[in-house]
mmCIF file as Biopython writes it, N, C-alpha, C and O atoms, coordinates in Angstrom:
data_model
#
loop_
_atom_site.group_PDB
_atom_site.id
_atom_site.type_symbol
_atom_site.label_atom_id
_atom_site.label_alt_id
_atom_site.label_comp_id
_atom_site.label_asym_id
_atom_site.label_entity_id
_atom_site.label_seq_id
_atom_site.pdbx_PDB_ins_code
_atom_site.Cartn_x
_atom_site.Cartn_y
_atom_site.Cartn_z
_atom_site.occupancy
_atom_site.B_iso_or_equiv
_atom_site.auth_seq_id
_atom_site.auth_asym_id
_atom_site.pdbx_PDB_model_num
ATOM 1   N N  . MET A ? 1  ? 87.120 65.306  80.008  1.0 0.0 1  A 1 
ATOM 2   C CA . MET A ? 1  ? 85.570 66.004  79.991  1.0 0.0 1  A 1 
ATOM 3   C C  . MET A ? 1  ? 86.812 67.051  81.768  1.0 0.0 1  A 1 
ATOM 4   O O  . MET A ? 1  ? 86.852 66.792  82.971  1.0 0.0 1  A 1 
ATOM 5   N N  . GLY A ? 2  ? 87.364 67.888  81.111  1.0 0.0 2  A 1 
ATOM 6   C CA . GLY A ? 2  ? 88.731 69.102  81.471  1.0 0.0 2  A 1 
ATOM 7   C C  . GLY A ? 2  ? 88.287 69.119  82.340  1.0 0.0 2  A 1 
ATOM 8   O O  . GLY A ? 2  ? 87.671 68.240  82.941  1.0 0.0 2  A 1 
ATOM 9   N N  . PHE A ? 3  ? 88.559 70.340  82.634  1.0 0.0 3  A 1 
ATOM 10  C CA . PHE A ? 3  ? 87.698 71.359  84.308  1.0 0.0 3  A 1 
ATOM 11  C C  . PHE A ? 3  ? 87.233 72.705  83.408  1.0 0.0 3  A 1 
ATOM 12  O O  . PHE A ? 3  ? 87.899 73.553  82.814  1.0 0.0 3  A 1 
ATOM 13  N N  . GLY A ? 4  ? 85.741 72.504  83.584  1.0 0.0 4  A 1 
ATOM 14  C CA . GLY A ? 4  ? 85.822 73.481  83.120  1.0 0.0 4  A 1 
ATOM 15  C C  . GLY A ? 4  ? 85.122 73.581  81.969  1.0 0.0 4  A 1 
ATOM 16  O O  . GLY A ? 4  ? 84.609 74.674  81.728  1.0 0.0 4  A 1 
ATOM 17  N N  . SER A ? 5  ? 84.964 72.575  81.100  1.0 0.0 5  A 1 
ATOM 18  C CA . SER A ? 5  ? 84.069 71.959  79.968  1.0 0.0 5  A 1 
ATOM 19  C C  . SER A ? 5  ? 82.749 72.224  80.457  1.0 0.0 5  A 1 
ATOM 20  O O  . SER A ? 5  ? 82.361 72.197  81.625  1.0 0.0 5  A 1 
ATOM 21  N N  . TYR A ? 6  ? 82.121 72.481  79.429  1.0 0.0 6  A 1 
ATOM 22  C CA . TYR A ? 6  ? 80.035 72.400  79.360  1.0 0.0 6  A 1 
ATOM 23  C C  . TYR A ? 6  ? 80.240 72.381  78.459  1.0 0.0 6  A 1 
ATOM 24  O O  . TYR A ? 6  ? 81.245 72.542  77.766  1.0 0.0 6  A 1 
ATOM 25  N N  . ASP A ? 7  ? 78.101 71.916  78.166  1.0 0.0 7  A 1 
ATOM 26  C CA . ASP A ? 7  ? 77.482 71.330  77.212  1.0 0.0 7  A 1 
ATOM 27  C C  . ASP A ? 7  ? 76.529 73.220  76.489  1.0 0.0 7  A 1 
ATOM 28  O O  . ASP A ? 7  ? 75.632 73.945  76.918  1.0 0.0 7  A 1 
ATOM 29  N N  . GLU A ? 8  ? 77.785 73.229  74.808  1.0 0.0 8  A 1 
ATOM 30  C CA . GLU A ? 8  ? 77.519 74.439  74.695  1.0 0.0 8  A 1 
ATOM 31  C C  . GLU A ? 8  ? 76.444 74.813  74.571  1.0 0.0 8  A 1 
ATOM 32  O O  . GLU A ? 8  ? 76.151 75.928  75.005  1.0 0.0 8  A 1 
ATOM 33  N N  . SER A ? 9  ? 75.444 73.968  73.906  1.0 0.0 9  A 1 
ATOM 34  C CA . SER A ? 9  ? 73.349 74.219  73.910  1.0 0.0 9  A 1 
ATOM 35  C C  . SER A ? 9  ? 72.896 74.450  74.660  1.0 0.0 9  A 1 
ATOM 36  O O  . SER A ? 9  ? 71.752 74.898  74.747  1.0 0.0 9  A 1 
ATOM 37  N N  . GLU A ? 10 ? 73.683 74.208  75.511  1.0 0.0 10 A 1 
ATOM 38  C CA . GLU A ? 10 ? 72.437 74.486  77.100  1.0 0.0 10 A 1 
ATOM 39  C C  . GLU A ? 10 ? 73.391 75.746  77.301  1.0 0.0 10 A 1 
ATOM 40  O O  . GLU A ? 10 ? 72.755 76.794  77.186  1.0 0.0 10 A 1 
ATOM 41  N N  . GLN A ? 11 ? 74.645 75.914  77.551  1.0 0.0 11 A 1 
ATOM 42  C CA . GLN A ? 11 ? 74.566 77.809  77.965  1.0 0.0 11 A 1 
ATOM 43  C C  . GLN A ? 11 ? 73.906 78.383  77.181  1.0 0.0 11 A 1 
ATOM 44  O O  . GLN A ? 11 ? 73.053 79.198  77.534  1.0 0.0 11 A 1 
ATOM 45  N N  . GLN A ? 12 ? 74.318 77.886  75.098  1.0 0.0 12 A 1 
ATOM 46  C CA . GLN A ? 12 ? 73.453 78.649  74.360  1.0 0.0 12 A 1 
ATOM 47  C C  . GLN A ? 12 ? 72.187 79.759  74.984  1.0 0.0 12 A 1 
ATOM 48  O O  . GLN A ? 12 ? 72.116 80.968  75.206  1.0 0.0 12 A 1 
ATOM 49  N N  . GLN A ? 13 ? 71.308 78.606  75.104  1.0 0.0 13 A 1 
ATOM 50  C CA . GLN A ? 13 ? 70.320 77.669  75.993  1.0 0.0 13 A 1 
ATOM 51  C C  . GLN A ? 13 ? 69.431 78.632  77.302  1.0 0.0 13 A 1 
ATOM 52  O O  . GLN A ? 13 ? 68.261 78.922  77.550  1.0 0.0 13 A 1 
ATOM 53  N N  . GLN A ? 14 ? 70.790 78.883  77.902  1.0 0.0 14 A 1 
ATOM 54  C CA . GLN A ? 14 ? 70.990 79.873  79.527  1.0 0.0 14 A 1 
ATOM 55  C C  . GLN A ? 14 ? 71.100 82.010  78.833  1.0 0.0 14 A 1 
ATOM 56  O O  . GLN A ? 14 ? 70.743 83.103  79.272  1.0 0.0 14 A 1 
ATOM 57  N N  . ALA A ? 15 ? 71.723 81.539  77.739  1.0 0.0 15 A 1 
ATOM 58  C CA . ALA A ? 15 ? 71.829 82.939  77.558  1.0 0.0 15 A 1 
ATOM 59  C C  . ALA A ? 15 ? 70.615 83.704  76.600  1.0 0.0 15 A 1 
ATOM 60  O O  . ALA A ? 15 ? 70.735 84.910  76.389  1.0 0.0 15 A 1 
ATOM 61  N N  . ALA A ? 16 ? 69.732 83.136  76.172  1.0 0.0 16 A 1 
ATOM 62  C CA . ALA A ? 16 ? 68.850 82.932  74.777  1.0 0.0 16 A 1 
ATOM 63  C C  . ALA A ? 16 ? 67.585 83.489  76.795  1.0 0.0 16 A 1 
ATOM 64  O O  . ALA A ? 16 ? 67.064 84.546  77.152  1.0 0.0 16 A 1 
ATOM 65  N N  . ASP A ? 17 ? 67.640 82.521  77.248  1.0 0.0 17 A 1 
ATOM 66  C CA . ASP A ? 17 ? 66.505 82.651  78.426  1.0 0.0 17 A 1 
ATOM 67  C C  . ASP A ? 17 ? 66.651 84.040  79.648  1.0 0.0 17 A 1 
ATOM 68  O O  . ASP A ? 17 ? 65.706 84.520  80.274  1.0 0.0 17 A 1 
ATOM 69  N N  . ASP A ? 18 ? 68.232 84.506  79.745  1.0 0.0 18 A 1 
ATOM 70  C CA . ASP A ? 18 ? 68.348 85.775  79.722  1.0 0.0 18 A 1 
ATOM 71  C C  . ASP A ? 18 ? 68.022 86.595  79.427  1.0 0.0 18 A 1 
ATOM 72  O O  . ASP A ? 18 ? 67.708 87.526  80.170  1.0 0.0 18 A 1 
ATOM 73  N N  . GLU A ? 19 ? 67.951 86.588  78.006  1.0 0.0 19 A 1 
ATOM 74  C CA . GLU A ? 19 ? 67.645 87.578  76.952  1.0 0.0 19 A 1 
ATOM 75  C C  . GLU A ? 19 ? 66.314 88.434  77.770  1.0 0.0 19 A 1 
ATOM 76  O O  . GLU A ? 19 ? 66.252 89.482  78.413  1.0 0.0 19 A 1 
ATOM 77  N N  . ASP A ? 20 ? 65.338 87.398  77.370  1.0 0.0 20 A 1 
ATOM 78  C CA . ASP A ? 20 ? 64.355 87.362  77.668  1.0 0.0 20 A 1 
ATOM 79  C C  . ASP A ? 20 ? 63.561 87.828  79.255  1.0 0.0 20 A 1 
ATOM 80  O O  . ASP A ? 20 ? 62.449 88.323  79.441  1.0 0.0 20 A 1 
ATOM 81  N N  . ASP A ? 21 ? 64.691 87.419  80.291  1.0 0.0 21 A 1 
ATOM 82  C CA . ASP A ? 21 ? 63.559 88.305  81.345  1.0 0.0 21 A 1 
ATOM 83  C C  . ASP A ? 21 ? 64.762 90.024  81.847  1.0 0.0 21 A 1 
ATOM 84  O O  . ASP A ? 21 ? 65.379 90.349  82.862  1.0 0.0 21 A 1 
ATOM 85  N N  . VAL A ? 22 ? 64.527 90.722  80.347  1.0 0.0 22 A 1 
ATOM 86  C CA . VAL A ? 22 ? 65.224 91.848  80.762  1.0 0.0 22 A 1 
ATOM 87  C C  . VAL A ? 22 ? 64.275 92.948  81.383  1.0 0.0 22 A 1 
ATOM 88  O O  . VAL A ? 22 ? 64.138 92.481  82.514  1.0 0.0 22 A 1 
ATOM 89  N N  . GLU A ? 23 ? 63.634 93.954  81.365  1.0 0.0 23 A 1 
ATOM 90  C CA . GLU A ? 23 ? 63.222 94.730  81.573  1.0 0.0 23 A 1 
ATOM 91  C C  . GLU A ? 23 ? 64.690 96.250  81.157  1.0 0.0 23 A 1 
ATOM 92  O O  . GLU A ? 23 ? 65.912 96.168  81.037  1.0 0.0 23 A 1 
ATOM 93  N N  . ALA A ? 24 ? 63.824 97.319  81.074  1.0 0.0 24 A 1 
ATOM 94  C CA . ALA A ? 24 ? 63.880 98.588  80.438  1.0 0.0 24 A 1 
ATOM 95  C C  . ALA A ? 24 ? 64.354 98.639  82.150  1.0 0.0 24 A 1 
ATOM 96  O O  . ALA A ? 24 ? 64.034 98.062  83.190  1.0 0.0 24 A 1 
ATOM 97  N N  . VAL A ? 25 ? 65.477 99.887  81.634  1.0 0.0 25 A 1 
ATOM 98  C CA . VAL A ? 25 ? 65.497 100.299 83.405  1.0 0.0 25 A 1 
ATOM 99  C C  . VAL A ? 25 ? 65.310 101.868 82.742  1.0 0.0 25 A 1 
ATOM 100 O O  . VAL A ? 25 ? 65.993 102.384 81.857  1.0 0.0 25 A 1 
ATOM 101 N N  . ASN A ? 26 ? 64.062 102.485 83.536  1.0 0.0 26 A 1 
ATOM 102 C CA . ASN A ? 26 ? 63.756 104.122 83.816  1.0 0.0 26 A 1 
ATOM 103 C C  . ASN A ? 26 ? 64.911 104.567 84.741  1.0 0.0 26 A 1 
ATOM 104 O O  . ASN A ? 26 ? 64.924 104.305 85.944  1.0 0.0 26 A 1 
ATOM 105 N N  . VAL A ? 27 ? 66.059 105.385 83.980  1.0 0.0 27 A 1 
ATOM 106 C CA . VAL A ? 27 ? 67.041 106.186 84.887  1.0 0.0 27 A 1 
ATOM 107 C C  . VAL A ? 27 ? 66.488 107.301 85.067  1.0 0.0 27 A 1 
ATOM 108 O O  . VAL A ? 27 ? 67.528 107.953 84.974  1.0 0.0 27 A 1 
ATOM 109 N N  . HIS A ? 28 ? 65.355 108.424 85.332  1.0 0.0 28 A 1 
ATOM 110 C CA . HIS A ? 28 ? 65.033 108.594 85.436  1.0 0.0 28 A 1 
ATOM 111 C C  . HIS A ? 28 ? 63.969 108.968 86.989  1.0 0.0 28 A 1 
ATOM 112 O O  . HIS A ? 28 ? 63.771 110.105 87.416  1.0 0.0 28 A 1 
ATOM 113 N N  . GLN A ? 29 ? 63.288 107.382 87.747  1.0 0.0 29 A 1 
ATOM 114 C CA . GLN A ? 29 ? 62.281 106.943 87.677  1.0 0.0 29 A 1 
ATOM 115 C C  . GLN A ? 29 ? 62.946 107.631 89.067  1.0 0.0 29 A 1 
ATOM 116 O O  . GLN A ? 29 ? 62.008 108.014 89.767  1.0 0.0 29 A 1 
ATOM 117 N N  . ASN A ? 30 ? 64.049 107.875 89.610  1.0 0.0 30 A 1 
ATOM 118 C CA . ASN A ? 30 ? 64.205 108.454 91.053  1.0 0.0 30 A 1 
ATOM 119 C C  . ASN A ? 30 ? 64.626 110.210 91.209  1.0 0.0 30 A 1 
ATOM 120 O O  . ASN A ? 30 ? 64.766 110.490 92.399  1.0 0.0 30 A 1 
ATOM 121 N N  . ASP A ? 31 ? 64.858 111.456 90.245  1.0 0.0 31 A 1 
ATOM 122 C CA . ASP A ? 31 ? 65.529 112.131 90.155  1.0 0.0 31 A 1 
ATOM 123 C C  . ASP A ? 31 ? 64.882 112.878 90.937  1.0 0.0 31 A 1 
ATOM 124 O O  . ASP A ? 31 ? 63.693 113.000 91.233  1.0 0.0 31 A 1 
ATOM 125 N N  . HIS A ? 32 ? 66.106 113.504 91.319  1.0 0.0 32 A 1 
ATOM 126 C CA . HIS A ? 32 ? 65.393 115.316 92.866  1.0 0.0 32 A 1 
ATOM 127 C C  . HIS A ? 32 ? 65.964 116.257 91.968  1.0 0.0 32 A 1 
ATOM 128 O O  . HIS A ? 32 ? 66.896 116.421 91.181  1.0 0.0 32 A 1 
ATOM 129 N N  . ASP A ? 33 ? 64.546 117.020 92.667  1.0 0.0 33 A 1 
ATOM 130 C CA . ASP A ? 33 ? 64.728 118.395 92.240  1.0 0.0 33 A 1 
ATOM 131 C C  . ASP A ? 33 ? 65.450 119.127 93.640  1.0 0.0 33 A 1 
ATOM 132 O O  . ASP A ? 33 ? 64.889 118.497 94.538  1.0 0.0 33 A 1 
ATOM 133 N N  . GLY A ? 34 ? 66.237 119.953 94.213  1.0 0.0 34 A 1 
ATOM 134 C CA . GLY A ? 34 ? 66.574 120.234 95.548  1.0 0.0 34 A 1 
ATOM 135 C C  . GLY A ? 34 ? 67.390 120.536 95.178  1.0 0.0 34 A 1 
ATOM 136 O O  . GLY A ? 34 ? 67.952 120.346 94.099  1.0 0.0 34 A 1 
ATOM 137 N N  . GLU A ? 35 ? 67.709 121.323 96.413  1.0 0.0 35 A 1 
ATOM 138 C CA . GLU A ? 35 ? 69.470 121.906 97.053  1.0 0.0 35 A 1 
ATOM 139 C C  . GLU A ? 35 ? 69.804 120.944 98.651  1.0 0.0 35 A 1 
ATOM 140 O O  . GLU A ? 35 ? 69.348 120.513 99.710  1.0 0.0 35 A 1 
ATOM 141 N N  . MET A ? 36 ? 71.362 121.118 97.449  1.0 0.0 36 A 1 
ATOM 142 C CA . MET A ? 36 ? 71.960 120.420 99.446  1.0 0.0 36 A 1 
ATOM 143 C C  . MET A ? 36 ? 72.885 121.259 99.733  1.0 0.0 36 A 1 
ATOM 144 O O  . MET A ? 36 ? 73.598 121.980 99.035  1.0 0.0 36 A 1 
ATOM 145 N N  . SER A ? 37 ? 72.731 120.963 101.647 1.0 0.0 37 A 1 
ATOM 146 C CA . SER A ? 37 ? 73.749 121.873 101.966 1.0 0.0 37 A 1 
ATOM 147 C C  . SER A ? 37 ? 74.602 121.105 102.517 1.0 0.0 37 A 1 
ATOM 148 O O  . SER A ? 37 ? 74.254 119.938 102.341 1.0 0.0 37 A 1 
ATOM 149 N N  . PHE A ? 38 ? 76.166 121.237 103.477 1.0 0.0 38 A 1 
ATOM 150 C CA . PHE A ? 38 ? 76.368 121.159 104.297 1.0 0.0 38 A 1 
ATOM 151 C C  . PHE A ? 38 ? 77.070 122.721 105.122 1.0 0.0 38 A 1 
ATOM 152 O O  . PHE A ? 38 ? 76.933 123.939 105.008 1.0 0.0 38 A 1 
ATOM 153 N N  . GLU A ? 39 ? 77.921 121.670 106.034 1.0 0.0 39 A 1 
ATOM 154 C CA . GLU A ? 39 ? 78.590 122.661 107.152 1.0 0.0 39 A 1 
ATOM 155 C C  . GLU A ? 39 ? 79.657 121.633 107.441 1.0 0.0 39 A 1 
ATOM 156 O O  . GLU A ? 39 ? 79.551 120.486 107.877 1.0 0.0 39 A 1 
ATOM 157 N N  . SER A ? 40 ? 80.913 122.476 107.017 1.0 0.0 40 A 1 
ATOM 158 C CA . SER A ? 40 ? 82.622 121.982 107.700 1.0 0.0 40 A 1 
ATOM 159 C C  . SER A ? 40 ? 83.183 122.559 108.274 1.0 0.0 40 A 1 
ATOM 160 O O  . SER A ? 40 ? 83.122 123.779 108.124 1.0 0.0 40 A 1 
ATOM 161 N N  . ASP A ? 41 ? 84.112 121.931 109.333 1.0 0.0 41 A 1 
ATOM 162 C CA . ASP A ? 41 ? 85.414 122.995 110.562 1.0 0.0 41 A 1 
ATOM 163 C C  . ASP A ? 41 ? 86.659 122.800 109.396 1.0 0.0 41 A 1 
ATOM 164 O O  . ASP A ? 41 ? 87.720 123.420 109.474 1.0 0.0 41 A 1 
ATOM 165 N N  . ALA A ? 42 ? 86.348 121.854 108.333 1.0 0.0 42 A 1 
ATOM 166 C CA . ALA A ? 42 ? 87.629 120.912 107.766 1.0 0.0 42 A 1 
ATOM 167 C C  . ALA A ? 42 ? 87.625 121.957 107.442 1.0 0.0 42 A 1 
ATOM 168 O O  . ALA A ? 42 ? 86.758 122.680 107.934 1.0 0.0 42 A 1 
ATOM 169 N N  . SER A ? 43 ? 88.446 122.455 106.603 1.0 0.0 43 A 1 
ATOM 170 C CA . SER A ? 43 ? 88.621 123.171 105.456 1.0 0.0 43 A 1 
ATOM 171 C C  . SER A ? 43 ? 89.459 122.366 104.123 1.0 0.0 43 A 1 
ATOM 172 O O  . SER A ? 43 ? 89.927 121.305 104.536 1.0 0.0 43 A 1 
ATOM 173 N N  . THR A ? 44 ? 89.821 122.648 102.350 1.0 0.0 44 A 1 
ATOM 174 C CA . THR A ? 44 ? 88.966 122.165 101.428 1.0 0.0 44 A 1 
ATOM 175 C C  . THR A ? 44 ? 90.651 121.677 101.138 1.0 0.0 44 A 1 
ATOM 176 O O  . THR A ? 44 ? 91.005 121.049 100.140 1.0 0.0 44 A 1 
ATOM 177 N N  . ASP A ? 45 ? 91.613 122.148 102.311 1.0 0.0 45 A 1 
ATOM 178 C CA . ASP A ? 45 ? 92.929 121.360 101.782 1.0 0.0 45 A 1 
ATOM 179 C C  . ASP A ? 45 ? 93.223 120.046 103.081 1.0 0.0 45 A 1 
ATOM 180 O O  . ASP A ? 45 ? 94.185 119.333 103.366 1.0 0.0 45 A 1 
ATOM 181 N N  . GLU A ? 46 ? 92.061 120.193 103.531 1.0 0.0 46 A 1 
ATOM 182 C CA . GLU A ? 46 ? 92.280 118.933 104.984 1.0 0.0 46 A 1 
ATOM 183 C C  . GLU A ? 46 ? 91.367 117.848 103.936 1.0 0.0 46 A 1 
ATOM 184 O O  . GLU A ? 46 ? 91.695 116.663 103.895 1.0 0.0 46 A 1 
ATOM 185 N N  . LEU A ? 47 ? 90.123 118.401 103.047 1.0 0.0 47 A 1 
ATOM 186 C CA . LEU A ? 47 ? 88.834 117.636 102.666 1.0 0.0 47 A 1 
ATOM 187 C C  . LEU A ? 47 ? 89.552 117.412 101.371 1.0 0.0 47 A 1 
ATOM 188 O O  . LEU A ? 47 ? 89.019 116.336 101.098 1.0 0.0 47 A 1 
ATOM 189 N N  . VAL A ? 48 ? 90.292 117.614 100.465 1.0 0.0 48 A 1 
ATOM 190 C CA . VAL A ? 48 ? 91.304 116.646 99.984  1.0 0.0 48 A 1 
ATOM 191 C C  . VAL A ? 48 ? 91.984 116.060 99.970  1.0 0.0 48 A 1 
ATOM 192 O O  . VAL A ? 48 ? 92.520 115.726 98.913  1.0 0.0 48 A 1 
ATOM 193 N N  . SER A ? 49 ? 92.360 115.584 101.188 1.0 0.0 49 A 1 
ATOM 194 C CA . SER A ? 49 ? 94.266 115.444 102.171 1.0 0.0 49 A 1 
ATOM 195 C C  . SER A ? 49 ? 92.859 113.741 101.817 1.0 0.0 49 A 1 
ATOM 196 O O  . SER A ? 49 ? 93.263 112.814 101.115 1.0 0.0 49 A 1 
ATOM 197 N N  . GLN A ? 50 ? 91.547 113.696 102.362 1.0 0.0 50 A 1 
ATOM 198 C CA . GLN A ? 50 ? 90.812 113.230 103.290 1.0 0.0 50 A 1 
ATOM 199 C C  . GLN A ? 50 ? 91.182 111.688 101.989 1.0 0.0 50 A 1 
ATOM 200 O O  . GLN A ? 50 ? 91.652 110.563 102.158 1.0 0.0 50 A 1 
ATOM 201 N N  . LEU A ? 51 ? 90.635 112.488 100.687 1.0 0.0 51 A 1 
ATOM 202 C CA . LEU A ? 51 ? 90.347 112.282 99.908  1.0 0.0 51 A 1 
ATOM 203 C C  . LEU A ? 51 ? 91.286 111.224 98.513  1.0 0.0 51 A 1 
ATOM 204 O O  . LEU A ? 51 ? 91.100 110.488 97.544  1.0 0.0 51 A 1 
ATOM 205 N N  . GLY A ? 52 ? 92.368 111.890 99.391  1.0 0.0 52 A 1 
ATOM 206 C CA . GLY A ? 52 ? 93.426 111.249 98.922  1.0 0.0 52 A 1 
ATOM 207 C C  . GLY A ? 52 ? 93.700 110.336 99.194  1.0 0.0 52 A 1 
ATOM 208 O O  . GLY A ? 52 ? 94.077 109.437 98.443  1.0 0.0 52 A 1 
ATOM 209 N N  . ALA A ? 53 ? 93.530 110.289 100.952 1.0 0.0 53 A 1 
ATOM 210 C CA . ALA A ? 53 ? 93.381 109.263 101.215 1.0 0.0 53 A 1 
ATOM 211 C C  . ALA A ? 53 ? 93.055 108.132 101.072 1.0 0.0 53 A 1 
ATOM 212 O O  . ALA A ? 53 ? 93.799 107.151 101.109 1.0 0.0 53 A 1 
ATOM 213 N N  . MET A ? 54 ? 91.908 108.154 100.893 1.0 0.0 54 A 1 
ATOM 214 C CA . MET A ? 54 ? 90.742 107.766 100.837 1.0 0.0 54 A 1 
ATOM 215 C C  . MET A ? 54 ? 90.611 106.689 99.468  1.0 0.0 54 A 1 
ATOM 216 O O  . MET A ? 54 ? 89.920 105.671 99.432  1.0 0.0 54 A 1 
ATOM 217 N N  . LYS A ? 55 ? 91.668 107.346 98.136  1.0 0.0 55 A 1 
ATOM 218 C CA . LYS A ? 55 ? 91.884 106.438 96.913  1.0 0.0 55 A 1 
ATOM 219 C C  . LYS A ? 55 ? 93.172 105.387 96.864  1.0 0.0 55 A 1 
ATOM 220 O O  . LYS A ? 55 ? 93.336 104.338 96.242  1.0 0.0 55 A 1 
ATOM 221 N N  . ASP A ? 56 ? 93.990 106.102 97.762  1.0 0.0 56 A 1 
ATOM 222 C CA . ASP A ? 56 ? 95.286 105.729 98.810  1.0 0.0 56 A 1 
ATOM 223 C C  . ASP A ? 56 ? 94.841 104.311 98.647  1.0 0.0 56 A 1 
ATOM 224 O O  . ASP A ? 56 ? 95.129 103.380 97.894  1.0 0.0 56 A 1 
ATOM 225 N N  . ASP A ? 57 ? 93.669 104.599 100.086 1.0 0.0 57 A 1 
ATOM 226 C CA . ASP A ? 57 ? 93.082 102.360 100.480 1.0 0.0 57 A 1 
ATOM 227 C C  . ASP A ? 57 ? 92.200 101.906 99.478  1.0 0.0 57 A 1 
ATOM 228 O O  . ASP A ? 57 ? 91.548 100.863 99.449  1.0 0.0 57 A 1 
ATOM 229 N N  . GLU A ? 58 ? 92.274 102.963 98.540  1.0 0.0 58 A 1 
ATOM 230 C CA . GLU A ? 58 ? 91.446 101.411 97.804  1.0 0.0 58 A 1 
ATOM 231 C C  . GLU A ? 58 ? 92.171 101.483 96.293  1.0 0.0 58 A 1 
ATOM 232 O O  . GLU A ? 58 ? 91.574 101.154 95.268  1.0 0.0 58 A 1 
ATOM 233 N N  . ASP A ? 59 ? 92.675 101.660 96.304  1.0 0.0 59 A 1 
ATOM 234 C CA . ASP A ? 59 ? 93.136 101.263 95.098  1.0 0.0 59 A 1 
ATOM 235 C C  . ASP A ? 59 ? 95.459 100.267 95.848  1.0 0.0 59 A 1 
ATOM 236 O O  . ASP A ? 59 ? 96.377 99.734  95.225  1.0 0.0 59 A 1 
ATOM 237 N N  . ASP A ? 60 ? 95.242 100.577 97.223  1.0 0.0 60 A 1 
ATOM 238 C CA . ASP A ? 60 ? 95.837 98.862  98.032  1.0 0.0 60 A 1 
ATOM 239 C C  . ASP A ? 60 ? 94.700 97.371  98.407  1.0 0.0 60 A 1 
ATOM 240 O O  . ASP A ? 60 ? 95.031 96.389  99.071  1.0 0.0 60 A 1 
ATOM 241 N N  . GLU A ? 61 ? 93.688 97.550  97.918  1.0 0.0 61 A 1 
ATOM 242 C CA . GLU A ? 61 ? 92.867 96.185  98.431  1.0 0.0 61 A 1 
ATOM 243 C C  . GLU A ? 61 ? 93.167 95.542  96.579  1.0 0.0 61 A 1 
ATOM 244 O O  . GLU A ? 61 ? 92.751 94.435  96.234  1.0 0.0 61 A 1 
#
């Protein structure tokens, strides 16, 4: 028996059990209507630069 071997019938039974446990998701359950505002001393260019740095950090990982 090699690495990663498994009983196929057991695998199929697990998949069938998982499908039975699935519930519908209500994507509108937490909808909110309203406004959001904020004030910042940073300029648009500074904010875009910070976003670029965050994306670069994410790519490095």
